[in-house]
DSSP file (Angstrom, degrees, kcal/mol; ACC not computed):
  #  RESIDUE AA STRUCTURE BP1 BP2  ACC     N-H-->O    O-->H-N    N-H-->O    O-->H-N    TCO  KAPPA ALPHA  PHI   PSI    X-CA   Y-CA   Z-CA
    1    1 A M     >        0   0    0      0, 0.0     4,-2.0     0, 0.0     5,-0.2   0.000 360.0 360.0 360.0 -48.4   21.5  -13.2    4.6
    2    2 A Q  H  >  +     0   0    0      1,-0.2     4,-2.3     2,-0.2     5,-0.2   0.898 360.0  54.0 -64.2 -38.5   17.9  -14.6    4.9
    3    3 A L  H  > S+     0   0    0      1,-0.2     4,-2.4     2,-0.2    -1,-0.2   0.911 107.6  50.8 -62.6 -40.7   16.6  -11.2    6.0
    4    4 A Q  H  > S+     0   0    0      1,-0.2     4,-2.4     2,-0.2    -1,-0.2   0.924 110.2  48.3 -63.5 -44.0   18.1   -9.5    2.9
    5    5 A S  H  X S+     0   0    0     -4,-2.0     4,-2.2     1,-0.2    -1,-0.2   0.888 111.1  51.8 -64.2 -36.5   16.6  -12.0    0.5
    6    6 A R  H  X S+     0   0    0     -4,-2.3     4,-2.4     2,-0.2    -1,-0.2   0.903 108.8  50.4 -65.8 -39.3   13.2  -11.6    2.2
    7    7 A L  H  X S+     0   0    0     -4,-2.4     4,-2.4     1,-0.2    -2,-0.2   0.907 109.3  51.6 -63.4 -40.5   13.5   -7.8    1.8
    8    8 A K  H  X S+     0   0    0     -4,-2.4     4,-2.4     1,-0.2    -1,-0.2   0.910 109.3  50.0 -63.0 -40.9   14.3   -8.3   -1.9
    9    9 A M  H  X S+     0   0    0     -4,-2.2     4,-2.7     1,-0.2    -2,-0.2   0.931 110.3  49.6 -62.6 -45.1   11.2  -10.5   -2.3
   10   10 A A  H  X S+     0   0    0     -4,-2.4     4,-2.5     1,-0.2    -1,-0.2   0.888 110.5  51.2 -61.9 -38.3    9.0   -7.9   -0.6
   11   11 A N  H  X S+     0   0    0     -4,-2.4     4,-2.4     2,-0.2    -1,-0.2   0.926 110.9  47.5 -64.9 -43.6   10.5   -5.2   -2.8
   12   12 A L  H  X S+     0   0    0     -4,-2.4     4,-2.7     1,-0.2    -2,-0.2   0.914 112.2  50.0 -63.6 -41.9    9.7   -7.3   -5.9
   13   13 A I  H  X S+     0   0    0     -4,-2.7     4,-2.6     1,-0.2    -2,-0.2   0.920 111.5  47.7 -63.9 -43.0    6.2   -8.0   -4.8
   14   14 A S  H  X S+     0   0    0     -4,-2.5     4,-2.6     2,-0.2    -1,-0.2   0.898 112.0  50.3 -65.8 -38.7    5.5   -4.3   -4.0
   15   15 A M  H  X S+     0   0    0     -4,-2.4     4,-2.5     2,-0.2    -2,-0.2   0.934 112.5  46.3 -63.2 -44.9    6.9   -3.4   -7.4
   16   16 A Y  H  X S+     0   0    0     -4,-2.7     4,-2.7     2,-0.2    -2,-0.2   0.895 112.1  51.8 -63.7 -39.4    4.7   -6.0   -9.2
   17   17 A W  H  X S+     0   0    0     -4,-2.6     4,-2.2     2,-0.2    -2,-0.2   0.926 111.5  46.0 -63.7 -44.8    1.7   -4.9   -7.2
   18   18 A Q  H  X S+     0   0    0     -4,-2.6     4,-2.6     1,-0.2    -2,-0.2   0.912 113.3  50.3 -64.4 -41.3    2.2   -1.2   -8.1
   19   19 A W  H  X S+     0   0    0     -4,-2.5     4,-2.8     1,-0.2    -2,-0.2   0.919 110.8  48.1 -64.2 -43.3    2.7   -2.2  -11.8
   20   20 A S  H  X S+     0   0    0     -4,-2.7     4,-2.7     2,-0.2    -1,-0.2   0.898 112.5  49.3 -65.5 -38.6   -0.4   -4.3  -11.9
   21   21 A R  H  X S+     0   0    0     -4,-2.2     4,-2.5    -5,-0.2    -2,-0.2   0.920 112.0  48.5 -65.4 -42.1   -2.4   -1.5  -10.3
   22   22 A F  H  X S+     0   0    0     -4,-2.6     4,-1.9     2,-0.2    -2,-0.2   0.926 112.7  48.7 -62.3 -44.4   -1.0    1.0  -12.8
   23   23 A K  H  X S+     0   0    0     -4,-2.8     4,-3.0     1,-0.2     5,-0.3   0.936 112.4  47.3 -61.6 -46.5   -1.8   -1.3  -15.7
   24   24 A S  H  X S+     0   0    0     -4,-2.7     4,-2.7     1,-0.2    -1,-0.2   0.896 111.4  50.7 -65.0 -38.3   -5.4   -1.9  -14.5
   25   25 A S  H  < S+     0   0    0     -4,-2.5    -1,-0.2    -5,-0.2    -2,-0.2   0.847 115.3  43.7 -68.1 -31.3   -6.0    1.8  -13.9
   26   26 A V  H  < S+     0   0    0     -4,-1.9    -2,-0.2    -5,-0.2    -1,-0.2   0.896 120.7  38.3 -79.6 -40.9   -4.8    2.6  -17.4
   27   27 A L  H  < S+     0   0    0     -4,-3.0    -2,-0.2     1,-0.3    -3,-0.2   0.870 129.0  29.9 -79.5 -35.8   -6.5   -0.2  -19.2
   28   28 A F     <        0   0    0     -4,-2.7    -1,-0.3    -5,-0.3    -2,-0.1  -0.684 360.0 360.0-126.1  78.8   -9.8   -0.1  -17.2
   29   29 A P              0   0    0      0, 0.0    -1,-0.1     0, 0.0    -4,-0.1   0.477 360.0 360.0 -72.0 360.0  -10.4    3.5  -16.0
């Protein structure tokens, strides 16, 4: 159970990281 929740957290963090990078690349080329 704990491992699954940890995986979900890592997935959310990676998604947020990719989104922030995409935003920064679009707003500040």
